[in-house]
C-alpha positions in Angstrom: 36.9 -109.6 51.6 33.3 -109.6 48.8 33.4 -112.0 45.9 34.3 -110.7 42.6 32.0 -112.2 39.7 33.6 -111.8 35.9 31.2 -109.9 33.5 31.2 -113.3 31.5 29.3 -115.4 33.9 26.4 -113.0 34.5 23.0 -114.0 32.9 20.6 -111.8 31.3 18.6 -109.5 33.2 21.8 -109.8 35.8 23.8 -106.1 37.1 26.0 -105.4 39.1 28.8 -102.8 40.0 32.3 -102.9 38.2 35.1 -103.1 40.8 38.4 -103.8 38.5 39.9 -103.8 35.3 42.1 -106.2 34.6 44.3 -107.7 31.8 46.8 -106.0 28.8 47.1 -102.4 29.6 45.4 -102.0 25.4 42.9 -103.7 26.7 42.2 -101.9 29.7 42.2 -98.5 27.5 40.1 -100.3 24.9 37.3 -100.7 28.1 38.1 -97.7 29.7 37.3 -95.8 26.5 33.8 -97.8 26.1 32.7 -96.6 29.7 34.1 -99.3 31.5 35.0 -98.2 35.2 35.4 -99.3 38.3 32.2 -98.0 40.0 30.2 -97.7 37.4 26.8 -100.0 37.0 26.6 -102.5 34.6 23.6 -104.7 32.9 23.7 -107.8 30.7 20.6 -107.8 28.3 21.3 -110.8 25.9 23.7 -113.1 25.0 24.7 -114.1 21.5 24.4 -117.7 20.7 27.3 -120.2 19.9 29.6 -117.8 22.4 29.4 -114.5 20.5 28.9 -111.4 22.0 27.1 -109.8 25.2 24.9 -106.8 24.7 25.8 -105.0 28.2 24.4 -101.4 29.1 26.4 -99.2 30.7 24.4 -96.0 32.1 22.3 -95.5 28.7 25.3 -96.7 26.4 24.8 -99.9 24.9 27.8 -102.1 24.4 28.6 -105.3 22.4 32.1 -107.2 24.0 33.4 -110.5 23.4 33.3 -113.2 26.1 36.6 -113.4 26.4 36.7 -109.4 27.0 34.2 -109.5 29.4 36.1 -111.9 31.5 38.6 -109.4 31.7 35.8 -107.1 34.0 35.4 -108.0 38.0 31.8 -107.2 39.5 30.5 -107.0 42.9 26.9 -106.9 44.4 25.6 -109.0 41.4 21.8 -109.2 41.6 18.6 -109.8 39.2 17.2 -106.7 38.1 14.3 -105.9 39.3 11.0 -107.0 37.9 
């Protein structure tokens, strides 16, 4: 079984494919409404200081997400962005 990495563990510039969104139903629905669905590509653009939100890109949409919520998003095929 391939290794899954939580979105909250990515470094800026890394990207991956969403494998699953876990957690309470309300959180899963909110993340789905923002575009976090299995099979979608996600890119971590930057991390705010002091444990603040993560700035991620889903296709052409940029989203700020709390690290705790990002931990509910499991990724597969994580890699650094090509130069």
